[in-house]
PADOTI-617273 format. One record per residue (C-alpha): residue number from 1; residue in three letters; x, y, z. Coordinates in nm, 3 decimals. Each point is the difference from the previous one (the first is absolute). Layout:
BEGIN
> NUM,ALA,X,Y,Z
...
This chain:
BEGIN
> 1,UNK,0.000,0.000,0.000
> 2,UNK,0.281,0.240,0.096
> 3,UNK,0.192,-0.064,-0.324
> 4,UNK,-0.322,0.041,-0.200
> 5,UNK,-0.071,0.340,0.155
> 6,UNK,0.361,0.105,-0.053
> 7,UNK,-0.009,-0.109,-0.370
> 8,UNK,-0.335,0.177,-0.051
> 9,UNK,0.135,0.320,0.149
> 10,UNK,0.308,-0.011,-0.229
> 11,UNK,-0.190,-0.045,-0.325
> 12,UNK,-0.255,0.271,0.102
> 13,UNK,0.271,0.271,0.004
> 14,UNK,0.203,0.116,-0.305
> 15,UNK,0.290,0.108,0.218
> 16,UNK,0.064,-0.366,0.079
> 17,UNK,0.085,-0.069,-0.363
> 18,UNK,0.231,0.297,-0.012
> 19,UNK,0.189,-0.140,0.300
> 20,UNK,0.026,-0.351,-0.152
> 21,UNK,0.121,0.130,-0.339
> 22,UNK,0.260,0.227,0.164
> 23,UNK,0.147,-0.278,0.212
> 24,UNK,-0.020,-0.244,-0.293
> 25,UNK,0.199,0.237,-0.227
> 26,UNK,0.277,0.033,0.265
> 27,UNK,0.016,-0.377,0.042
> 28,UNK,0.011,-0.052,-0.377
> 29,UNK,0.293,0.244,-0.029
> 30,UNK,0.183,-0.185,0.276
> 31,UNK,-0.044,-0.334,-0.172
> 32,UNK,0.108,0.134,-0.347
> 33,UNK,0.301,0.183,0.136
> 34,UNK,0.126,-0.300,0.186
> 35,UNK,-0.068,-0.238,-0.287
> 36,UNK,0.211,0.225,-0.229
> 37,UNK,0.283,0.022,0.246
> 38,UNK,-0.012,-0.368,0.088
> 39,UNK,0.044,-0.083,-0.366
> 40,UNK,0.266,0.273,-0.033
> 41,UNK,0.194,-0.125,0.299
> 42,UNK,-0.025,-0.355,-0.125
> 43,UNK,0.127,0.103,-0.343
> 44,UNK,0.284,0.201,0.137
> 45,UNK,0.087,-0.277,0.242
> 46,UNK,0.012,-0.264,-0.269
> 47,UNK,0.211,0.231,-0.219
> 48,UNK,0.248,0.089,0.273
> 49,UNK,0.025,-0.352,0.151
> 50,UNK,0.082,-0.151,-0.336
> 51,UNK,0.230,0.284,-0.105
> 52,UNK,0.223,0.098,0.294
> 53,UNK,-0.144,-0.038,0.354
> 54,UNK,-0.090,-0.363,0.029
> 55,UNK,-0.251,-0.096,0.270
> 56,UNK,0.227,0.077,0.292
> 57,UNK,0.321,0.201,0.041
> 58,UNK,0.247,-0.056,0.281
> 59,UNK,0.165,0.334,0.079
> 60,UNK,0.241,0.135,0.266
> 61,UNK,-0.141,0.189,0.293
> 62,UNK,0.075,0.365,-0.058
> 63,UNK,-0.062,0.346,0.141
> 64,UNK,-0.259,0.063,-0.271
> 65,UNK,-0.205,-0.240,-0.215
> 66,UNK,0.184,-0.145,-0.298
> 67,UNK,-0.149,-0.089,-0.334
> 68,UNK,0.180,-0.200,-0.271
> 69,UNK,0.097,0.336,-0.143
> 70,UNK,0.190,0.074,0.322
> 71,UNK,-0.053,0.271,0.259
> 72,UNK,-0.237,0.244,-0.173
> 73,UNK,0.033,0.259,0.279
> 74,UNK,0.120,0.327,-0.155
> 75,UNK,0.370,0.051,0.075
> 76,UNK,0.197,0.315,-0.094
> 77,UNK,0.360,-0.028,-0.101
> 78,UNK,0.057,-0.359,0.102
> 79,UNK,-0.085,-0.338,-0.159
> 80,UNK,-0.163,-0.223,0.258
> 81,UNK,0.181,-0.330,0.057
> 82,UNK,-0.229,-0.291,0.039
> 83,UNK,0.072,-0.263,0.271
> 84,UNK,0.079,-0.358,-0.089
> 85,UNK,-0.244,-0.277,0.081
> 86,UNK,0.151,-0.204,0.279
> 87,UNK,0.041,-0.275,0.082
> 88,UNK,-0.052,-0.070,-0.370
> 89,UNK,0.101,-0.368,-0.014
> 90,UNK,-0.216,-0.100,0.293
> 91,UNK,-0.303,0.187,-0.136
> 92,UNK,0.044,-0.150,-0.346
> 93,UNK,0.041,-0.354,0.137
> 94,UNK,-0.311,0.037,0.225
> 95,UNK,-0.216,0.131,-0.288
> 96,UNK,0.120,-0.253,-0.253
> 97,UNK,-0.124,-0.277,0.234
> 98,UNK,-0.337,0.162,0.056
> 99,UNK,-0.294,-0.201,-0.140
> 100,UNK,-0.171,0.326,-0.100
> 101,UNK,0.281,0.148,-0.210
> 102,UNK,0.047,-0.096,-0.367
> 103,UNK,0.279,0.234,-0.111
> 104,UNK,0.258,0.234,0.144
> 105,UNK,0.216,0.262,-0.167
> 106,UNK,0.235,0.255,0.175
> 107,UNK,0.040,0.361,-0.101
> 108,UNK,0.220,0.302,0.063
> 109,UNK,-0.139,0.347,-0.082
> 110,UNK,0.151,0.336,-0.087
> 111,UNK,-0.072,0.332,-0.164
> 112,UNK,0.236,0.141,-0.263
> 113,UNK,0.031,0.178,-0.331
> 114,UNK,-0.028,-0.216,-0.311
> 115,UNK,0.161,0.132,-0.322
> 116,UNK,0.004,-0.105,-0.362
> 117,UNK,0.167,0.168,-0.292
> 118,UNK,-0.293,0.237,-0.043
> 119,UNK,-0.198,0.021,0.321
> 120,UNK,0.039,-0.029,0.375
> 121,UNK,-0.258,-0.045,0.278
> 122,UNK,-0.035,-0.086,0.363
> 123,UNK,-0.083,-0.364,0.057
> 124,UNK,-0.070,-0.259,0.270
> 125,UNK,0.252,-0.287,-0.019
> 126,UNK,-0.118,-0.349,0.096
> 127,UNK,0.303,-0.224,0.031
> 128,UNK,-0.127,-0.352,-0.047
> 129,UNK,0.106,-0.346,-0.128
> 130,UNK,-0.165,0.048,-0.345
> 131,UNK,-0.099,-0.357,-0.086
> 132,UNK,-0.152,-0.074,0.336
> 133,UNK,-0.170,0.340,0.009
> 134,UNK,-0.175,-0.064,-0.335
> 135,UNK,-0.118,-0.341,0.129
> 136,UNK,-0.166,0.170,0.299
> 137,UNK,-0.139,0.306,-0.178
> 138,UNK,-0.234,-0.164,-0.250
> 139,UNK,-0.131,0.320,-0.158
> 140,UNK,0.342,0.100,-0.141
> 141,UNK,0.045,-0.108,-0.361
> 142,UNK,0.331,0.050,-0.180
> 143,UNK,-0.063,0.132,-0.353
> 144,UNK,0.365,0.054,-0.109
> 145,UNK,0.330,-0.141,0.127
> 146,UNK,0.047,-0.230,0.297
> 147,UNK,0.060,0.015,0.373
> 148,UNK,0.355,-0.005,0.133
> 149,UNK,0.134,-0.309,0.173
> 150,UNK,0.108,0.005,0.365
> 151,UNK,0.337,0.165,0.035
> 152,UNK,-0.040,0.201,-0.325
> 153,UNK,-0.078,0.369,-0.043
> 154,UNK,-0.317,0.118,-0.161
> 155,UNK,-0.299,0.235,-0.002
> 156,UNK,-0.359,-0.070,-0.097
> 157,UNK,-0.236,0.282,-0.076
> 158,UNK,-0.371,0.025,-0.065
> 159,UNK,-0.088,0.076,-0.361
> 160,UNK,-0.126,0.349,0.091
> 161,UNK,0.312,0.081,0.198
> 162,UNK,0.224,-0.122,-0.279
> 163,UNK,-0.184,0.223,-0.249
> 164,UNK,0.042,0.296,0.234
> 165,UNK,0.377,-0.057,0.014
> 166,UNK,0.015,-0.086,-0.374
> 167,UNK,0.187,-0.317,0.103
> 168,UNK,0.022,-0.336,-0.174
> 169,UNK,0.123,-0.341,0.102
> 170,UNK,0.378,-0.003,-0.008
> 171,UNK,0.039,0.366,0.094
> 172,UNK,0.209,0.092,0.301
> 173,UNK,-0.176,0.206,0.267
> 174,UNK,0.151,0.174,0.302
> 175,UNK,-0.110,0.022,0.355
> 176,UNK,0.136,0.303,0.186
> 177,UNK,-0.020,0.132,0.352
> 178,UNK,0.157,0.327,0.123
> 179,UNK,0.074,0.053,0.368
> 180,UNK,0.169,0.328,0.072
> 181,UNK,0.316,0.022,-0.212
> 182,UNK,0.009,-0.368,-0.081
> 183,UNK,-0.194,-0.207,-0.252
> 184,UNK,-0.051,-0.368,-0.067
> 185,UNK,-0.067,-0.117,-0.356
> 186,UNK,-0.067,-0.347,-0.129
> 187,UNK,-0.049,-0.097,-0.364
> 188,UNK,-0.228,-0.292,-0.062
> 189,UNK,-0.130,-0.150,-0.328
> 190,UNK,-0.370,-0.006,-0.078
> 191,UNK,-0.075,-0.371,-0.040
> 192,UNK,-0.382,-0.005,-0.028
> 193,UNK,-0.312,0.207,-0.049
> 194,UNK,-0.326,-0.123,0.153
> 195,UNK,-0.362,0.093,0.045
> 196,UNK,-0.256,-0.048,0.274
> 197,UNK,-0.343,-0.161,-0.037
> 198,UNK,-0.162,0.319,0.123
> 199,UNK,0.123,0.352,-0.059
> 200,UNK,0.087,0.192,0.308
> 201,UNK,0.218,0.307,0.046
> 202,UNK,0.145,-0.135,0.326
> 203,UNK,0.146,-0.298,-0.184
> 204,UNK,0.160,0.221,-0.262
> 205,UNK,0.223,0.158,0.270
> 206,UNK,0.172,-0.332,0.067
> 207,UNK,0.334,-0.102,-0.147
> 208,UNK,0.109,-0.359,0.054
> 209,UNK,0.368,-0.060,0.023
> 210,UNK,0.247,-0.244,0.154
> 211,UNK,0.036,0.037,0.376
> 212,UNK,0.378,0.046,-0.015
> 213,UNK,-0.045,0.319,-0.193
> 214,UNK,-0.250,0.139,0.251
> 215,UNK,0.229,-0.082,0.289
> 216,UNK,0.290,0.167,-0.176
> 217,UNK,-0.195,0.318,-0.096
> 218,UNK,-0.155,0.025,0.347
> 219,UNK,0.338,-0.075,0.170
> 220,UNK,-0.138,-0.299,0.186
> 221,UNK,0.224,-0.253,0.167
> 222,UNK,-0.031,-0.333,-0.177
> 223,UNK,0.012,-0.271,0.270
> 224,UNK,-0.009,-0.366,-0.079
> 225,UNK,-0.114,-0.292,0.209
> 226,UNK,0.299,-0.177,0.142
> 227,UNK,-0.181,-0.327,0.018
> 228,UNK,-0.042,-0.007,-0.374
> 229,UNK,0.375,0.004,-0.072
> 230,UNK,0.149,-0.346,-0.022
> 231,UNK,0.370,-0.043,-0.078
> 232,UNK,0.237,-0.296,0.024
> 233,UNK,0.204,-0.087,0.307
> 234,UNK,0.331,0.103,-0.166
> 235,UNK,-0.136,0.350,-0.072
> 236,UNK,-0.129,0.029,0.355
> 237,UNK,0.340,-0.094,0.134
> 238,UNK,0.168,0.254,-0.227
> 239,UNK,-0.223,0.276,0.137
> 240,UNK,0.027,-0.109,0.361
> 241,UNK,0.384,-0.036,-0.012
> 242,UNK,0.048,0.353,-0.139
> 243,UNK,0.108,0.174,0.318
> 244,UNK,0.100,0.349,-0.098
> 245,UNK,0.169,0.074,0.325
> 246,UNK,0.248,-0.287,-0.049
> 247,UNK,0.043,0.026,-0.377
> 248,UNK,0.318,0.206,0.009
> 249,UNK,0.117,-0.079,0.354
> 250,UNK,0.307,-0.194,-0.115
> 251,UNK,0.078,0.212,-0.304
> 252,UNK,0.360,0.116,-0.059
> 253,UNK,0.153,0.239,-0.245
> 254,UNK,0.126,-0.250,-0.255
> 255,UNK,-0.004,-0.028,-0.377
> 256,UNK,-0.061,-0.368,-0.028
> 257,UNK,-0.309,-0.114,-0.185
> 258,UNK,-0.238,-0.182,0.225
> 259,UNK,-0.192,-0.289,-0.158
> 260,UNK,-0.337,-0.092,0.151
> 261,UNK,-0.227,-0.290,-0.071
> 262,UNK,-0.257,0.077,-0.264
> 263,UNK,-0.351,0.035,0.142
> 264,UNK,-0.284,-0.107,-0.227
> 265,UNK,-0.367,0.096,0.045
> 266,UNK,-0.256,-0.184,-0.199
> 267,UNK,-0.242,0.178,-0.236
> 268,UNK,-0.288,-0.112,0.228
> 269,UNK,0.158,0.192,0.286
> 270,UNK,0.033,0.311,-0.217
> 271,UNK,-0.359,-0.031,-0.118
> 272,UNK,-0.115,-0.037,0.358
> 273,UNK,0.176,0.318,0.102
> 274,UNK,-0.141,0.190,-0.295
> 275,UNK,-0.353,-0.133,0.050
> 276,UNK,0.004,0.129,0.355
> 277,UNK,-0.074,0.341,-0.147
> 278,UNK,-0.299,-0.123,-0.202
> 279,UNK,-0.140,-0.165,0.317
> 280,UNK,-0.024,0.338,0.164
> 281,UNK,-0.200,0.066,0.317
> 282,UNK,-0.016,0.376,-0.076
> 283,UNK,-0.365,0.039,-0.089
> 284,UNK,-0.264,0.259,0.096
> 285,UNK,-0.312,-0.206,-0.062
> 286,UNK,-0.126,-0.354,-0.048
> 287,UNK,-0.307,-0.034,-0.224
> 288,UNK,-0.232,-0.296,0.055
> 289,UNK,-0.271,-0.155,-0.216
> 290,UNK,-0.247,-0.215,0.189
> 291,UNK,-0.164,-0.317,-0.122
> 292,UNK,-0.338,0.154,0.089
> 293,UNK,-0.034,0.379,0.018
> 294,UNK,-0.295,-0.038,0.230
> 295,UNK,0.244,-0.101,0.276
> 296,UNK,0.184,0.330,-0.018
> 297,UNK,-0.123,0.163,0.320
> 298,UNK,0.032,-0.321,0.196
> 299,UNK,0.357,-0.060,-0.118
> 300,UNK,0.106,0.366,0.069
> 301,UNK,-0.133,-0.029,0.356
> 302,UNK,0.182,-0.332,0.054
> 303,UNK,0.324,0.125,-0.147
> 304,UNK,0.006,0.318,0.209
> 305,UNK,-0.066,-0.202,0.313
> 306,UNK,0.290,-0.228,-0.089
> 307,UNK,0.234,0.289,-0.078
> 308,UNK,-0.093,0.165,0.332
> 309,UNK,0.064,-0.324,0.191
> 310,UNK,0.338,-0.038,-0.172
> 311,UNK,0.081,0.372,0.063
> 312,UNK,0.081,0.049,-0.371
> 313,UNK,-0.011,0.367,-0.111
> 314,UNK,-0.235,-0.063,-0.296
> 315,UNK,-0.370,-0.008,-0.081
> 316,UNK,-0.242,-0.146,-0.248
> 317,UNK,-0.236,0.234,-0.188
> 318,UNK,-0.264,-0.034,-0.272
> 319,UNK,0.009,0.130,-0.356
> 320,UNK,-0.151,0.336,0.085
> 321,UNK,0.271,0.086,0.256
> 322,UNK,0.277,-0.106,-0.242
> 323,UNK,-0.141,0.170,-0.309
> 324,UNK,0.068,0.351,0.113
> 325,UNK,-0.196,0.323,-0.054
> 326,UNK,-0.226,-0.128,-0.280
> 327,UNK,-0.181,-0.253,0.212
> 328,UNK,-0.005,0.245,0.292
> 329,UNK,-0.169,0.267,-0.219
> 330,UNK,-0.260,-0.255,-0.106
> 331,UNK,-0.073,-0.086,0.359
> 332,UNK,-0.029,0.370,0.095
> 333,UNK,-0.229,0.078,-0.294
> 334,UNK,-0.234,-0.288,0.094
> 335,UNK,0.002,0.119,0.363
> 336,UNK,-0.086,0.353,-0.108
> 337,UNK,-0.291,-0.111,-0.217
> 338,UNK,-0.135,-0.227,0.277
> 339,UNK,0.024,0.291,0.243
> 340,UNK,-0.197,0.208,-0.250
> 341,UNK,-0.272,-0.265,-0.016
> 342,UNK,-0.011,-0.014,0.379
> 343,UNK,-0.040,0.378,0.007
> 344,UNK,-0.293,-0.038,-0.241
> 345,UNK,-0.143,-0.259,0.234
> 346,UNK,0.048,0.237,0.289
> 347,UNK,-0.185,0.271,-0.183
> 348,UNK,-0.265,-0.261,-0.072
> 349,UNK,-0.025,-0.069,0.371
> 350,UNK,-0.066,0.363,0.071
> 351,UNK,-0.268,0.018,-0.275
> 352,UNK,-0.166,-0.324,0.121
> 353,UNK,0.010,0.121,0.362
> 354,UNK,-0.159,0.333,-0.084
> 355,UNK,-0.264,-0.160,-0.219
> 356,UNK,-0.091,-0.243,0.271
> 357,UNK,-0.030,0.284,0.251
> 358,UNK,-0.234,0.182,-0.239
> 359,UNK,-0.203,-0.317,-0.045
> 360,UNK,-0.037,-0.029,0.381
> 361,UNK,-0.111,0.362,0.030
> 362,UNK,-0.258,-0.060,-0.276
> 363,UNK,-0.133,-0.302,0.188
> 364,UNK,-0.047,0.168,0.336
> 365,UNK,-0.378,-0.043,-0.008
> 366,UNK,0.036,-0.367,-0.107
> 367,UNK,0.253,-0.078,0.278
> 368,UNK,-0.211,0.182,0.258
> 369,UNK,-0.306,-0.198,-0.098
> 370,UNK,0.196,-0.330,0.026
> 371,UNK,0.124,0.098,0.341
> 372,UNK,-0.356,0.093,0.111
> 373,UNK,-0.142,-0.337,-0.097
> 374,UNK,0.271,-0.187,0.189
> 375,UNK,0.317,-0.015,-0.204
> 376,UNK,0.295,0.035,0.238
> 377,UNK,0.343,0.154,-0.072
> 378,UNK,0.149,-0.340,-0.075
> 379,UNK,-0.254,-0.059,-0.271
> 380,UNK,0.065,0.342,-0.159
> 381,UNK,0.373,-0.076,0.017
> 382,UNK,-0.036,-0.332,-0.176
> 383,UNK,-0.215,0.155,-0.275
> 384,UNK,0.244,0.286,-0.071
> 385,UNK,0.295,-0.240,0.003
> 386,UNK,-0.181,-0.242,-0.231
> 387,UNK,-0.081,0.269,-0.252
> 388,UNK,0.358,0.124,-0.008
> 389,UNK,0.146,-0.350,-0.027
> 390,UNK,-0.232,-0.097,-0.281
> 391,UNK,0.106,0.304,-0.196
> 392,UNK,0.369,-0.068,0.070
> 393,UNK,-0.032,-0.369,-0.093
> 394,UNK,-0.189,0.087,-0.322
> 395,UNK,0.258,0.267,-0.089
> 396,UNK,0.287,-0.238,0.067
> 397,UNK,-0.141,-0.278,-0.215
> 398,UNK,-0.091,0.244,-0.284
> 399,UNK,0.340,0.169,0.018
> 400,UNK,0.186,-0.331,-0.009
> 401,UNK,-0.201,-0.122,-0.301
> 402,UNK,0.054,0.328,-0.185
> 403,UNK,0.369,-0.012,0.082
> 404,UNK,0.040,-0.351,-0.139
> 405,UNK,-0.196,0.098,-0.309
> 406,UNK,0.204,0.315,-0.055
> 407,UNK,0.329,-0.197,0.047
> 408,UNK,-0.116,-0.260,-0.253
> 409,UNK,-0.084,0.276,-0.253
> 410,UNK,0.338,0.170,0.049
> 411,UNK,0.182,-0.326,-0.072
> 412,UNK,-0.201,-0.080,-0.306
> 413,UNK,0.018,0.340,-0.171
> 414,UNK,0.384,-0.037,-0.003
> 415,UNK,0.110,0.344,0.119
> 416,UNK,0.350,0.043,-0.136
> 417,UNK,0.268,0.270,0.034
> 418,UNK,0.341,0.077,-0.142
> 419,UNK,0.131,0.237,0.265
> 420,UNK,0.313,-0.145,0.160
> 421,UNK,-0.104,0.108,0.351
> 422,UNK,-0.341,-0.159,-0.031
> 423,UNK,0.154,-0.318,-0.141
> 424,UNK,0.238,-0.009,0.297
> 425,UNK,-0.279,0.086,0.248
> 426,UNK,-0.251,-0.259,-0.128
> 427,UNK,0.251,-0.273,-0.090
> 428,UNK,-0.086,-0.018,-0.373
> 429,UNK,-0.159,0.177,-0.293
> 430,UNK,-0.360,-0.118,0.067
> 431,UNK,-0.201,0.078,0.311
> 432,UNK,-0.129,-0.314,0.175
> 433,UNK,-0.202,-0.051,0.313
> 434,UNK,0.015,-0.281,0.253
> 435,UNK,-0.300,-0.020,0.240
> 436,UNK,0.087,-0.183,0.317
> 437,UNK,-0.247,-0.122,0.259
> 438,UNK,0.201,0.169,0.276
> 439,UNK,-0.052,0.341,-0.161
> 440,UNK,-0.371,-0.062,-0.047
> 441,UNK,-0.021,-0.099,0.361
> 442,UNK,0.190,0.315,0.109
> 443,UNK,-0.221,0.230,-0.208
> 444,UNK,-0.317,-0.167,0.133
> 445,UNK,0.132,0.024,0.354
> 446,UNK,0.048,0.376,-0.048
> 447,UNK,-0.365,0.032,-0.093
> 448,UNK,-0.112,-0.196,0.304
> 449,UNK,0.230,0.207,0.222
> 450,UNK,-0.171,0.317,-0.124
> 451,UNK,-0.335,-0.159,0.081
> 452,UNK,0.110,-0.091,0.349
> 453,UNK,0.125,0.349,0.079
> 454,UNK,-0.244,0.224,-0.187
> 455,UNK,-0.313,-0.099,0.198
> 456,UNK,0.137,0.098,0.344
> 457,UNK,-0.062,0.377,-0.008
> 458,UNK,-0.346,-0.025,-0.167
> 459,UNK,-0.092,-0.263,0.260
> 460,UNK,0.089,0.240,0.286
> 461,UNK,-0.242,0.254,-0.148
> 462,UNK,-0.266,-0.268,-0.051
> 463,UNK,-0.012,-0.128,0.355
> 464,UNK,-0.007,0.355,0.146
> 465,UNK,-0.338,0.066,-0.162
> 466,UNK,-0.271,0.073,0.250
> 467,UNK,-0.315,-0.194,-0.101
> 468,UNK,-0.253,0.280,0.087
> 469,UNK,0.200,0.271,-0.173
> 470,UNK,0.061,-0.225,-0.299
> 471,UNK,-0.375,-0.072,-0.039
> 472,UNK,-0.060,0.378,0.007
> 473,UNK,0.266,0.046,-0.274
> 474,UNK,0.245,0.177,0.229
> 475,UNK,0.355,-0.110,0.044
């Protein structure tokens, strides 16, 4: 009976439909906005994960957050030196045994000037083992040349970057850094030109090169893992017996020629000593691809707990934290738009509240009559709350349905754009939407929340009505 009276009162007043449509519009906008940005974030995530961030990045703990591009905090007059990832071997061994991790690739990063015969530009250097890197980053496709082998020098550029520098495979490019009165310059051949599966201006800033070049240009110490060097017993004896303090203790001023026994070191020993530099532990980051990307948050939480227990100065972060400013701007833009929608809902709350107050004032005689024939304050409270909740529920359902319909229409009309900023922002050249149940539930909850709050003040006015004065038409 109560719900029937509430429903009858709603459909008898035009203002009720205005309230429902207003809330429904705000809910629809919330659904559409989040569906666009869910699709955008998913597209950008897929692009970045398969192009340079992986699912998880292990980075050193630092005074400011680090992305794969390095410390992006503005620094005047000084090039920021990135810390090494330590203990690298232990971290690598632990991750390589993880049942969740499918691939690992280390990286050193740096910022320098890249010059060709005709152009020069500032670039972000990613020092990586090329062959392994291409195995992990599936969206990179070489269109000219080939990747360098481990231990060789080389540069790989995106097609757009190569065109900007007017560079071709086989050309020699130069990295250069100036610090005060000194400069460091390294010449490296361009071995390959590649393209990404999705165009993105962030990716065009990246220059892939061999890690030894990045360490040299950034003046990084190149440390090798001692446990990876294996030499023969004779070579070990030669090194251990070389006591410099006693080497010339018995020397005399004489002209005789001293003959010593010839010491031979095998080629395997030489190779082992040389390979100690390719098995470097001087890395800034360790990029991980997971067997199932859905496990990302769970794995990050477990890794950080493990690192903390081991007291290792490193941390695991997701693709957004390692992608730098681009992903951060996307997150901020989405946050701003959602705040705007919430402000609209807040304005809607004020409108709904005022409209309900007016409705109560218009129903003074009706409420007084109900009180006179026996309706208590509790009954009046339930009726007002029921009316408001019915309107909020109807507005929420209508808004969600309109939001899903609008999202479907946006996806099917294939809104496209060519502006590079929009392509970077929305993760592709075509605007897509992705409606998730969680976003529908959130938008519907906002509508119900308005219904729960908006009836309080009108209710206070309703229960204060004096039955006798109300029946006389006086407030």
